[in-house]
N, C-alpha and C positions, 0 to 999 in steps of 0.2 A: 537296441538300439539308441533310442532317445535317453533311456535310464544309463547309458553308459556315456555318452555325450554330457549329460549334464553332470554327471559326479565328476568326470574330467575338468571341466569349466568350473565347477565350484572351487576346486584347488586353485585353478589359474588366474579365477578373478581374483581371489584372495591375494595370490601372491603379487599381481599386478599394484594392488593398492597399498599393501604391506611395504613393497619395496620403494614404492612413490612416496611413502610416507616417511622412511627413512633419510635422515640429513647427516651421517655419517659415509663419507666416500671408502671404498675399498681401495686400501693401498696395501700394506701389506697381507691382509687377509680379508678375505671375502665378507660382506654384510650378509648374516643370515637371519631370518625373521621367521619364527615359528608361527603358526596358525591352529588352532582346533576350533571347529565350528560349533557354534552353539547347538542345543538342543532342547525341543521340549518331547517328556515323558509321558507316557499315558498309563496312567494307574489300572493294573489288571493285566496289560500288555508285557509282551518278551522286552527284554533287555536292545538297546540300541546299540550299534557299533560306532564308533568313531575311533579315528588317529591323528596323532599329531603330524602336521605336514610343514618341512624344511624349506625356506623359499631362500636362494642367493642370488647375488649379481651376478657370479662367475663360478664356472664349476669347481668343485671342492670334494674331499673324501673326511668325512667324520670318522673319528676313531674312538673307541673306549666311552659308546653314549650310555647315557642314562636318562630317563624320563621320571620327572616326578608328579604326580596328581594331587593336589592339595584341595580335596573338598571338604575341609573341616565344617563350611558354612552351612553344608547339607548333611553331615555326617549320619544324622538318624533317618534321614530320608534318600539318602543316592548311595547305591553301590558301584564301585569301580575295581572290574576284575579283569584280568588277562583274557584277550580273546584271540591271541596267534602261540600262545606256547611257549611265551618269553619266560624269563626267571624275575620273579617281582616279591618284593617283601613289603610289609605295613609297620614301618617302625614307631607309629601311632594312630589312635583312631582317626579315620577322613584323611588318611595322606596312603598313598600307593606309590612305591618306587620300583623301576624296573630295569634292566640293563639289555642292550641290544645286543644278540649273539653274534652281529657281524658288524662291518664298519657301513655307514651309510653313504652312500655314495649320491650325491646331486647331480642329475644329469638334467641339461636343458630341455624345456617344456617348449610343444609346437605352440604357435606356430613358427616356422623359419626364422630364424633371427629374432627371437623374442627377446632375449638378452636375460631371460629369467631361467634358473635351476632350482629342480625341485626333488624330493624324494619324501617319504614317510618313514614314520618307525613303525614298530608292531603296535597293534591295535590294541581297544579295550572295551569291554562292555559297562553299558552306561545301563544302570538299572535302579529300580526302586523299592525300598522298604516297605513293611507295611504300615511303618509309621506316617509315609507320604499321604499329604492331601490334596485335593484340587487347590490350585493356587499358590501352593509353595515355589519360593525361586530362591536362587542363591548361585553363588559361583564356583567355579572350579580353574584353581589357578595350573595349570599345566608348564612347566619348566623343564628344558633339558640341559646338559652340559656335555662337553667333549674333552678329549685331549687337546691339548695347547691353548686352554682357558677360552674355549667358544662356548658360549651360552646364553642362553634369552629365555623369554617366558611370555604366556598369551594368558589374559584371562577370560574364559568362556562362562556364557550363562546356561544356566540350565534351570527349567521351568517345569512344573507339573501338570498337565493337562487332562482333557477329555481325549478319549481316543474314537476316531471316525475312519470311514473308509471310502474316499472319492474314486470313483470308476469313470473312464473315458468311453466314449462311443464308439460305434463302431467304425474302421478304416475305408477310405472312401477313395474313389479312382476317377479321374475325369481328365480333360484335354484341353488345351489350347495354344494359341500362336504365340511367338516371341512379340511382346508389346501386346497380347490380347489380354482381356478381362475374365475372371472365373469367380465363383461363389463356391465356400465350402463351408460343410456344417460345423458346427461345436456344440457338441454334446457331452453331458456330464452327468452324472448320477451318483444318489447316495446307497452306495452297496452295505454301510453298517447298520448299526441299530441304534445310533444318536442322532438326531439332526444337527446338518452341519450349517455353523452360522457363519457364512463368508468364508471365501477361498479366492486363490488366484490361478490363472492362466498363465504358464510361462511358454513363450515360443521359440521352437528349434526350427527355424526358415532358412532354406538355402538364400545366398545372394541373389540369385535370380527373381525372387518371390516379393515384390514390393504392396504397398498400400497407400491410396491417398485419403484413408478417411483419419481424423483424428480426433478419436474419443477421449474425453475428459478423466475416464478411468482407466486408460490405456497408456504405455510408454511407447516410445519410437527413436529412433536413430535414423535421422534423415526419413527415407520411406520404408525402413522396414520395423515391422512390428516386432516389440519385445515382451511385452507383458499386458495384462490387463487384471485388475484388482473388482471383485464382485463383492457386495454385501449381502445378495439375496440368501436367504436360506434354503435348503434342501432338505426336505422333511424325509424321514426313512422311507426306502422303497419308492422314492421318487427321482425324478430327473428334470434338468432345465436346457433348453436349446437354443441356438442364436443360429445366425451365417456372419459370415467374413466376407467381405469384399475383397478380392486380392486381386494382383495382376503379374504378369511376368515384363520384366524388362525388356526392352528392345534389343539388349545385348545378350539374351537367354541363348545359351547354346541348343540346338535342334538338328535333329529329331533327340529327343533324351528323356527318359523320366527325371523329374524333380521332386524329391519329397520333403515333406515339411512335418513338423508334430506340435502338440502341445501336451503339456504334462500339468495336472491341476494339483495345486498344493493347498492345505490351509494356510489360512493368513500366519498363523505363528510359526510354522515350519519354512515360509516364504521368509519370516523376519528373520528368523535364525541363521538361513542361507544368505542375506544382504546386509546384516547390520553392519559388518566389516565396513562397507561402503561408507556411511554417515560417521563411524568413528575416525577415518582416516580424513573425512573431507573430500573425497573423490567426484567427479562428477559422474551424476547419474543419465541415464536416457530421459529424454525429454516428455512430459504429460501430454496430451493433445489438449485442444481448447475448445474442442466441438461438444456435442451432446454426448450423454452417456451410452454406453453400451450395455443394454440389458439382455437378459437371458430369458428372464419371465416377472411377471407381476407376483410381487410377496411385500407381506408386510413388514414395515422395519422394524428392527430387534435390536437391541442392544446385545453384543455378544458377553455373555454370561462367565465365559472361561476359555483360557488358552486350547486350542485344538491341534494334534497330530495326527498323521495319518499312519494308521498301523496295518496296512494293508495296499503297501505302495507298487506291487506288482501290476495292478490293473489301471492306475490313474492317468493313463495317457490316451490319446486318440492322434490321428494321422491322417494324412492327404497323400496319395500320389498322383501327380499332373503331368500329362505326357506333352512334353512342347512338340509340336507338330511343325512339318516344312521342313526348309532347311537354313540353317544359320551356323557356320563354322568359325574356325579360328585359324588366322595366321600367325605364326610365331616368327618372326624374322631376327636373325642374328644380327648382332652390332660387332664391328670389329674394330679396328684401331690402325692409327699411323704415328709412327712413334720414331726419336730421333736422338742421337747422344754419341759420346766418346765413349772409350774403352773405361770402363771404370763408373761410368755413371748410372745412377738409380733412377730408372722412368716409370711413372704411372700407367698401366694401361687400363683405362675405363671400356669394358666390354661387355658384353650380356645378350640381351635380345629384347624385342619389345612384342607386345601383343597388338597386331595391326587390325583385330576384329575380324568381323563385326562382332562376334561374339565373347563374353569372357569364358574363361575355363577356369572350373571349379570342380577341381577333385579332394576337396572336403571330406574327411570320412573317418570312421575308426582307424583305420592303419597310419593316419597322420604321414602318408608319403606323400612325396613330391608329385606337383604336376606334371614336369619334364624334367629333364636332365641335359646339361649345357658341357661339352667339353672344350676346353682351352688349351690347343698345343701350342706349347713356346716355341717363339722363332729360333732357330741356331744361333747360338753365339750368346745366348741370354739365359740367365738363373732367376728362379723366382726367390725372391729374399720375404717376400709377405702374399700371403693368399687369404681370400675369403673364409672364414669356418665351414661354409658350406662344400666346400671344395677338397678331394683326396686324388692324390698322385695314384694314377693306374701305375701298377707295379712293371717296371721293365720298360716304361715310355717316358715321354718327356709330354704328357697329356695330364691334364686334371679333369677330372668330374665333378660337376657341381651340379647340388641339386635345388631345384626351385622351392618356393613357396608353394602352399595347397590353391591358392586363388591368385589367379593370373586376370585381371581386368582389361578389358577392350579400351586399348588407347594408352595404356602404362607401358614403362618402360622398367628393366629389372635390371641392375647393376651389378657387375663382378669386377673388383678393384683388385688388379695383380701389380705387385711393386717389383719390377723387373733389372736386375743389374744387368748391364751390357759388357760383357767378358771378352768379345772380341768384336771389331768392326767388320761388318761382313755386309755389303751393298746388298740392298734388297733382301735382306733376310727375312723369311715368312714363316710365320704361323698361320692357326686360323681358330675360329669358333664354330661351332657346331652345336645347335639347338636341336632338340629333340634327339639327341644321342641316344644309342642303346644304353640298357643298363640291366644288370641280371639284379633285380629287385624283387621283393617278395609279392608286391602289389601289381605286378605286371610289367613294370619299366617305364610308364610314363605315356606321352601322348603321341598318336600313330597316326592320327588324322588331319594331319596339317594340311590347309588347303592349298597352300604354295610352297612345296617344298623345296623349289628351286632357291628360293634366300634362304634357306636354313642354314646354311656357311657365308661367313664375310672372313675376309684376311686379316692378320695381325700383322703388319707391315713394321721394320724397323730399318732405318737410313733409308728408306726409298731412291732408288737408282735414277737417274735423271729421267722426268716423263714417266716414272713406274708409280704415281700416287702421289695424293696431296702430304704433305709435311705435317708435321703434328705440333704443338704450340709451345715446344721446348721444353715444359714441365712433364711430358710424356704423356698428357691425356689424348686418348684416341679420338680421331677426328669421325668415328663410326661409318667407316668405309664398309664396302660390300653392300650384302643383302639388306641390313637394316638402314643404310644411310644414317646420315646426322642427326640424331636424335636426342631429346632430353631424358634423362634418366631422373625417373620420379620415384619408382616403387610401390608398394601398396598404397591402399587409402588409408588414413591415420583415423577414421572414424569408426570403421567397422570391418571386423573379420568376419564377413556373413557367413551363413551355413552354420556356425559352431559359434557364432558371435553372440548369441541371444544373452547368456548369463554373464558375458565379458563385460557387456554395456549394462546389464543390471546391477553389476557389481562395480561399477564406473571405472574397469580397468583397460579398455581396448585400445584408447587414448597412449595411455601409457607403454603398453606392449607394443604395439606398432610403430611408435617414436624410436624405438631402440632397435636400431640397425646393427648388423653383425660387423665387428671390427675385424680385421684382418689378424693372420697370425704370423707370427715370423717360422720360416723356415728353413733358415739360413743363418 
């Protein structure tokens, strides 16, 4: 689970950083940025698989795609070979050119509304020759071109290092109340045959888990722990341990199990993952100002060579913390009251609010929405623009809209519909229904709302005398119905917790969550 999450976040973090760095607006064609992660290769170990990721600021399809790998600076040290059966040629030593067998479709990445679209080309193996020596380093320039003149390149660093094997400690289960504190073990061992000289723990913690500690060798986003860098050596066959003081936020959903993980990486592997952050000057998570978190007493040693984990299947540990007691969630629909003459286009700002007291966190590997909202259009109106997250139910006048995965207590989540008034009908009524049923692969969303009575709110156009408040003339709703008049704020811009650790390490979270979905025209 952790490995899947971290692999996904690696690409997404790079996407946010690279798109943020792009200064060219997408006008006739989308801006496409390639990314090929740095690699540290170990002498005597199997080849590493890498793939070119393509990121765009709008959905697009690339045809006739070819990818060129130029590793001439390491031609006698490194090999680059196909990994996915694609057709490749070697026009000269140190160069490999591969053609994609089909179109490359760039889809939007989670979280919902990220505004970043991504897909990858066929992958390649990066290996070492017998001439490679410890300390060798060079560049691999990976470039792509596609029909219509789309092209781009990325320069990736490749280093030759030592192979080690970090192993995480056993998984742990415990319990705490919302707002309560708890302590978890952090255990790492050296399962290889060479001393580990420094390493990093990268945390994948849900939004519910916070910390008050501020260790100087750890990084944080607000009260969330992101990563810790350790200089301690781990001799062969030994392990190191410490404990972390954590706590549940008061808005933690209960009863429920909340799982967190830590992945251990060599210093070089961590640098390979996050160097793009520094390259584009994006914001990183903040280091603590307190004492240093240590695992054990160990003599200070200078790292003699870069190291890479050659046995990554066992390099993580985790904890399951049961939130006890009861702390539920009330999602309340937000309706709208509009007015206008025939032919007028008005904006209905509808949606829902999480009245708490608990945050609803449905972040998981399925990337499914936490809930779904039905928006039924009032008679006499036609939708001319709708949010990208909404789809018309076949044979109806109702749009079903997917929410984000993380719904923070006290926040509201807007859906803006542009409606054309075709006929003036007095007191024409539609409806907004949160927690709507959905035939979804992950079960359809939230079914345990604590106050289902406010799950529905009306959309009223040209309310009859005494039949409801009027809009503001521009068509923005006044929040009638169960939701009341509420500010629409959306998700927090500093964290998409649960799956957010590496986004913050890579400096991309604020960029990603600042990008809100734009409406699409439907008429």
